[in-house]
MARGUFI-119399 format. One record per residue (C-alpha): x, y, z; residue in one letter. Coordinates in steps of 0.5 Angstrom, whole numbers, plus 500, padded with zeros to 3 digits. Layout:
N
XYZA;...
***
This chain:
477
500500500X;503507498X;501513502X;502519498X;503526499X;497529497X;492523500X;494519506X;489513508X;491511515X;495516517X;491521522X;491529521X;492531528X;494537532X;502538533X;505535540X;503528540X;496526542X;495519543X;497514538X;499520533X;501518526X;506523522X;502527518X;503527510X;498532507X;497539505X;496541513X;503539513X;506544508X;506550513X;512547517X;519548516X;524543514X;528540519X;535541521X;540537516X;544533520X;551532519X;551525520X;544520521X;543516527X;539510526X;536506532X;533499531X;530494536X;527488536X;523483541X;520477541X;515478546X;513471547X;507471551X;504466556X;496465556X;495469562X;498475559X;494476553X;489480557X;494485560X;497486553X;491488551X;490493556X;492500557X;495499563X;500494561X;507496560X;510490557X;511492550X;515498552X;519496559X;524493555X;525499550X;529504554X;535499556X;536496549X;537503546X;542505552X;549506549X;554501553X;561503549X;565509548X;564513542X;569515537X;567522539X;570521546X;563520550X;564515555X;560509558X;553512561X;554519558X;548522554X;549520547X;545524541X;538522539X;537518533X;534521527X;530514526X;528509531X;525503528X;522498533X;520491531X;516485535X;514478534X;509474537X;507480540X;500477542X;498470543X;497467536X;490466535X;489473537X;494475532X;491472526X;484474528X;487481527X;487484534X;495485534X;493492531X;489493538X;495492542X;499497537X;493502538X;494501546X;502502546X;505506540X;504512544X;508509550X;513507546X;514514543X;514517550X;519512552X;524514546X;523521548X;524520555X;531517554X;533522550X;531528553X;535530559X;538536562X;545534560X;543534553X;540540550X;542539543X;537534543X;531538545X;527543541X;525550544X;520547549X;526543552X;524536550X;526531544X;520530540X;518524535X;513522531X;510516529X;511515521X;508509520X;506502523X;503495520X;502488523X;501482520X;500476525X;504477531X;509481527X;509488528X;513494526X;513501528X;518507525X;519514529X;522520526X;525525530X;522532529X;528536529X;531533524X;527528519X;520528521X;518535517X;522532511X;518526510X;516526502X;513519502X;511513506X;510506504X;508500508X;507493506X;507486509X;508478507X;506472510X;510466509X;508461514X;503455514X;502454506X;507459505X;501464506X;499465514X;502470518X;505466523X;511467520X;513473515X;515480515X;513487515X;516493511X;516501512X;520505507X;521512508X;523518503X;526524505X;528531502X;535532502X;536538498X;537544502X;533548497X;527544497X;520546499X;514542502X;510545497X;512541491X;517546489X;523542490X;520535487X;526535483X;531535489X;535530492X;532525496X;534519501X;530512501X;530508508X;527501508X;526498515X;523491515X;521487522X;521479520X;520472523X;523466520X;521459521X;523456527X;527450530X;534447529X;533443523X;529448519X;535452515X;531450508X;525453511X;528459513X;531460506X;524459503X;521464508X;527469506X;526468499X;518469499X;520476503X;525478498X;520477492X;513479495X;515485500X;514490494X;514498494X;513502488X;517507485X;518511479X;519505475X;514501478X;514495483X;521496487X;524491492X;527492499X;534492496X;531498491X;533503497X;539507499X;539504506X;536497509X;535495516X;533488517X;531485524X;527480528X;527473530X;530470525X;531463528X;538461527X;541457532X;548454534X;549448529X;551442533X;554439527X;558444523X;564446523X;565441529X;560437533X;558440540X;555436546X;548440547X;548439554X;555442555X;553447550X;547450554X;552449561X;557453558X;553459555X;549459561X;556461564X;557466559X;550469560X;552470568X;559473566X;555479563X;552481569X;557487570X;554490563X;561488560X;561485553X;561478553X;567474551X;564470545X;568465543X;570465536X;569458535X;562458537X;561464532X;563459527X;557455529X;552460528X;547458522X;546465520X;553466518X;553459515X;547460511X;550467508X;557464507X;553459502X;549465499X;542461501X;539467505X;540474507X;544476501X;548482502X;547484509X;552486514X;552485522X;555489527X;560484532X;556480536X;559481544X;553478547X;550471549X;545468545X;538471545X;534464546X;532460549X;531462556X;527460562X;522466563X;523470569X;531468569X;536473567X;541467565X;538460565X;538457559X;532452557X;535445556X;529444551X;532447545X;538449542X;540456544X;542461539X;543468537X;536468534X;534475534X;539480530X;539486527X;542487520X;543492514X;545494507X;547501505X;550505500X;555508505X;558501505X;564501509X;562508512X;557505516X;559505523X;555500528X;555505534X;552499539X;549492538X;547489544X;542485548X;538486554X;539480559X;535484565X;529483561X;526476563X;519476561X;520472555X;524466553X;528471548X;532477550X;531484546X;536486541X;538493539X;543496534X;545504533X;548506526X;552512524X;551514517X;555520513X;550525510X;554525504X;552518502X;545518504X;542520497X;545514494X;542507492X;545500494X;549497489X;548490490X;542487486X;536483489X;537476489X;530474487X;525478482X;518480484X;513475485X;508477479X;502474484X;505477490X;498481491X;494475490X;498471495X;497477500X;490477499X;489470500X;494470506X;489475510X;483471508X;487465511X;489469517X;482471519X;479464518X;484460522X;484466527X;477466528X;476458528X;482458533X;479463538X;472460538X;476453540X;480457545X;473460548X;470453548X;476451552X;475457557X;480461554X;486456557X;487450553X;486449545X;486441546X;480442552X;476447547X;477441541X;475436546X;469440549X;466442541X;467434540X;463432546X;458438544X;457435536X;457428539X;451430543X;447434538X;448428533X;446423538X;440427540X;438428533X;439420531X;435418538X;429422537X;
***
């Protein structure tokens, strides 16, 4: 779906200063606003969290009082390492120009497929914005703030499919008023290659970069930059590399935007940030054979050693067992994407409620990742790449990364070509997936209701008993 400058369905025109759940205005009402400051460098923050929720949390995540979706965000965006400009650990850092936040398994799957993820987004996107603004508004950082003394962000766009969600925020002082175009799209590639239990959500933002361009259209021919953010959830389980590669291909082929030349893929941009629960684990067989129990024990010790906040000493031999890096080396998935150095323990699978204790039921791994591709290539600096070990509500740990891109290269485009072409049936598959999502979600919700909202198996049993009773009664009488 393309959100044009002259007409923006789904983007609410609202008064300034962020009423609840405001979406950034792109339309005639914004033409009187001045362009934001042109930053010397662009700072981008991306955060991802698989908030796998147990059934009793479903009610709280759909209530306005829940802090579950925003409590993890501020710790994940805190800088923990020295910067190139001499800032030391703990010192306030400049605010990012874009903040992109991805969720997977945001709410229980039956509610997500039935379409209730949007309800969770409606109730929490303002809390996420407040968390971002509060983090970067301090007395020690006047350069981050506007004339009112506060760093302000606007919600550019949000989209969800199944339990996968993406929200993108733009900093008012630097980029929000320079947004020319916003496009959103989604891909379901779960069951039958269509269901929204797996897939991706993408948001593309186009900025005016010409200092002389005007919002009223006089600068339509000026320089522009293109920023693409994708939140993804790929196939699960240790032995499903092939399924993950298939999901990746589906996302590349069917996550389609529009540009002057027609259909455009996610690589047809200047800067791509791809993040989420990618579900790659630690290989137990390649390049070396590993004992699973010993691996879990050693990694639990590694997680415990990170309590002081220092970077974890992740063994190089262990990173060589990472399935994601192996698939990239074989050129089967995540083509042309780069990643910062991994200095944190695996992000999965922890016992909920525990900071360090890994579950022995699954092979651990760095499932949650933030990757990127940029026209700036080697000039991109990964300022920070970390997990939040202290957040214990999920069996995953949140992960965030911050990037610094020189303004001199932002108007360029990624030189690497897309590994796959556009699927000509992408619109048909998108519609079929939506219908399948709602059908499966509605039936699942009814079965859960029959099971007193506690157990799907109990619901199926109760429905079977009811059906048998009705059939018996019809035959008996």
